[in-house]
C-alpha positions in Angstrom: -2.0 11.5 1.8 1.0 13.0 2.9 2.8 9.2 4.2 2.9 6.2 3.2 3.0 4.1 6.0 4.5 0.4 5.1 4.2 -2.2 7.9 7.7 -3.6 9.2 8.0 -6.2 12.0 10.2 -8.6 13.0 9.4 -11.4 15.4 8.4 -10.6 18.6 11.2 -7.9 19.0 9.1 -5.0 17.8 6.5 -3.9 14.8 5.6 -0.2 13.5 5.7 1.1 10.2 8.3 2.6 7.1 7.3 6.2 6.1 7.9 7.5 2.9 6.7 11.2 1.8 4.2 11.1 -1.1 3.1 14.7 -0.8 5.9 17.1 -0.7 3.9 20.3 -0.7 1.2 19.3 2.0 4.4 18.1 4.4 5.7 21.4 3.8 2.3 23.0 5.0 1.8 21.3 7.6 5.2 22.1 8.7 4.4 25.8 8.4 0.9 25.5 9.9 3.0 23.5 12.9 4.9 26.5 13.0 2.7 29.0 13.2 0.9 26.7 16.4 -2.4 25.3 14.4 -1.0 21.8 13.9 -4.4 20.6 15.6 -6.5 22.4 13.0 -3.8 21.6 10.2 -6.5 18.7 8.8 -9.4 21.1 8.7 -7.7 23.3 7.1 -6.4 21.1 4.6 -9.7 19.9 3.8 -11.4 23.3 3.4 -13.2 23.3 6.6 -11.7 25.7 8.6 -10.0 29.5 7.6 -6.9 30.5 8.9 -6.0 33.3 10.2 -3.0 34.5 11.4 -1.7 38.0 12.7 0.9 39.4 10.4 3.8 39.4 13.2 3.1 35.5 13.9 4.9 34.8 10.5 8.1 36.0 11.5 8.4 34.0 15.0 7.2 30.8 12.6 10.2 31.6 9.7 12.7 31.5 12.7 12.1 27.9 13.3 13.4 26.9 10.2 16.4 29.8 9.7 19.5 28.9 10.7 20.8 32.3 10.7 19.3 33.3 13.7 21.9 31.4 15.8 19.6 27.8 16.0 21.2 24.8 15.5 20.2 21.8 12.5 20.3 19.8 15.5 17.6 21.2 17.6 15.4 22.5 13.9 15.1 19.3 12.3 14.5 17.6 15.8 11.3 19.4 15.8 10.7 18.7 12.2 10.9 15.3 12.6 8.7 15.5 15.7 5.9 17.1 13.2 6.2 14.4 10.5 6.1 11.7 13.6 2.8 13.1 14.5 1.4 13.3 11.0 2.4 9.2 10.9 0.8 8.8 14.3 -2.7 10.7 13.1 -2.5 8.5 9.9 -2.2 5.5 11.8 -4.7 6.1 14.8 -7.1 8.5 13.6 -9.9 9.4 15.7 -7.5 9.0 19.3 -5.9 11.5 21.3 -2.2 12.4 20.2 -0.5 15.7 21.6 0.2 18.2 18.8 4.0 19.2 18.3 5.4 21.4 20.6 6.0 25.1 19.5 9.3 24.5 20.9 11.0 21.3 21.2 11.4 20.2 24.8 14.4 19.1 26.6 12.6 17.7 29.7 8.8 16.6 28.3 7.2 14.1 26.4 7.7 14.2 22.6 4.7 13.2 22.4 1.7 11.1 24.0 -1.2 9.1 22.5 -3.8 7.4 24.2 -5.6 4.4 22.8 -9.1 4.3 23.3 -11.9 1.2 23.2 -13.8 2.2 20.1 -17.1 1.1 21.5 -16.5 1.9 25.5 -14.3 5.1 25.0 -12.0 3.4 28.1 -8.5 4.0 27.7 -6.6 0.9 26.7 -3.3 2.3 26.7 -0.6 5.4 27.0 1.9 5.5 24.1 4.8 7.4 25.2 6.3 8.9 22.1 10.7 8.9 21.3 11.4 10.7 18.0 15.0 11.2 16.8 16.3 12.7 13.6 19.7 11.5 13.6 22.6 10.6 11.8 23.4 7.6 13.9 20.6 5.9 14.7 21.6 2.7 16.1 23.9 4.5 18.7 21.3 7.2 19.6 19.1 4.3 20.5 21.3 2.1 22.4 22.9 5.0 24.4 19.8 7.8 24.8 16.5 5.5 24.0 16.8 2.8 25.5 17.6 4.6 29.1 14.9 6.9 28.4 12.2 4.0 28.5 13.7 2.4 31.5 13.1 5.5 33.3 9.4 5.2 32.4 8.9 1.7 33.0 10.7 2.3 36.9 8.3 4.8 37.4 10.7 7.4 37.5 8.8 9.9 34.7 5.5 9.5 36.2 5.0 13.1 37.0 5.6 13.8 33.1 3.3 11.1 32.0 0.6 12.8 34.6 1.2 16.0 33.4 1.2 14.8 29.7 -2.3 13.0 30.1 -3.9 15.7 32.0 -3.0 18.8 29.2 -4.0 16.1 26.3 -7.4 15.2 28.1 -8.0 19.4 29.3 -10.7 19.5 26.3 -12.0 15.9 26.1 -15.4 15.3 26.7 -16.8 12.4 28.6 -13.4 11.7 30.1 -12.2 12.3 33.5 -8.4 13.0 33.6 -7.9 12.2 37.6 -9.4 8.6 36.2 -7.2 8.3 33.1 -4.3 9.5 35.2 -4.9 6.7 38.0 -5.3 3.7 35.6 -2.4 4.9 33.8 0.0 4.9 36.6 -1.3 2.5 38.8 -2.4 0.2 36.1 1.2 0.3 34.0 -0.7 0.5 30.6 1.5 1.5 28.9 3.1 1.3 25.6 6.2 2.8 23.4 6.6 3.9 20.1 10.3 5.2 18.5 10.6 6.9 15.5 13.8 7.6 14.0 15.5 8.7 11.1 17.7 6.1 9.1 20.4 5.5 6.3 20.8 2.8 4.1 22.3 0.2 6.7 19.2 0.3 8.5 16.8 0.1 5.6 16.2 -3.6 5.3 14.7 -6.4 7.1 18.1 -7.6 9.0 18.9 -3.6 9.6 15.6 -2.8 11.4 16.1 -5.8 13.3 19.9 -5.0 14.5 18.1 -1.2 14.9 15.8 -2.4 17.8 18.1 -5.1 19.4 17.3 -5.0 23.3 14.1 -3.4 22.8 12.3 -6.8 24.5 14.6 -6.3 26.9 14.2 -2.6 28.0 10.7 -3.2 27.7 9.3 -6.8 28.2 5.8 -8.0 28.0 3.9 -8.5 24.3 5.1 -6.8 21.3 2.2 -4.9 21.1 4.0 -2.5 23.6 6.9 -1.9 21.4 6.7 0.2 18.4 9.0 0.9 16.2 9.0 3.3 13.4 11.7 4.4 10.5 12.1 7.2 8.4 14.8 6.5 5.5 16.9 9.4 4.8 20.3 9.0 2.9 21.3 12.1 3.6 19.3 13.2 6.6 20.7 17.1 7.1 20.9 18.0 3.8 17.1 16.7 3.1 16.1 19.0 6.2 17.8 21.6 5.1 16.2 21.6 1.8 12.7 21.0 3.1 13.0 24.0 5.9 13.9 26.0 3.1 10.7 25.1 1.2 8.7 25.9 4.6 10.5 29.2 4.7 9.4 29.9 1.2 5.8 28.9 1.8 5.5 30.9 4.8 6.8 34.1 3.1 4.3 33.5 0.6 1.3 32.5 3.3 2.4 36.0 4.7 2.5 37.8 1.2 -1.3 36.9 0.5 -2.0 37.3 4.4 -4.0 34.1 4.4 
């Protein structure tokens, strides 16, 4: 297991998990695979159920995603890496569901991620879960000033075009599910839930801090707290941690390239 997920909740406000990396080597490999565009096959590859065949030219492009010398800024790099970690946590929490794979290039206007909850007995779609993933050193300000307005736009129907596109793309290869029917159910029945994942420092890494961090969630997204998930990842020095992780990913990709894996 790459991540250990510890449940956290705050009354009727929201619920979720606190993440902890317990297998750094595997995390580095997952990130390397995602940079190569192979995130969907990561679990099979790590389990030994699939062979990895990569064109040598792909490694240079993958390495650039972690290397800031080519003009990239740490905010986009760290945001993309965190999105991959969030995807891993979602697959651990919701095995067997439809979850969008991490973007190769972090999208500014699209969805950070999308998960479709299924009724295990009937395969009926029960909810569409919209992801908001934020790697930041100012978690409360980011949630209040960036995340809440974004969630409100989904609640008000202003992003239905993005939802339609996301659901349709996710179900392109799904068997037994009609993408158009699912889209109509998501849009017209408003079976929406939200999953906000964010990096935190010491001041929010406790019960009262979790409550302060997600204060106002129930006002933006009303109804049962089942609609409101709050996931947290503690990093005392987030930028430095991401920098070191990125360096390990570059080293891993260089080793994979030299071995022509």
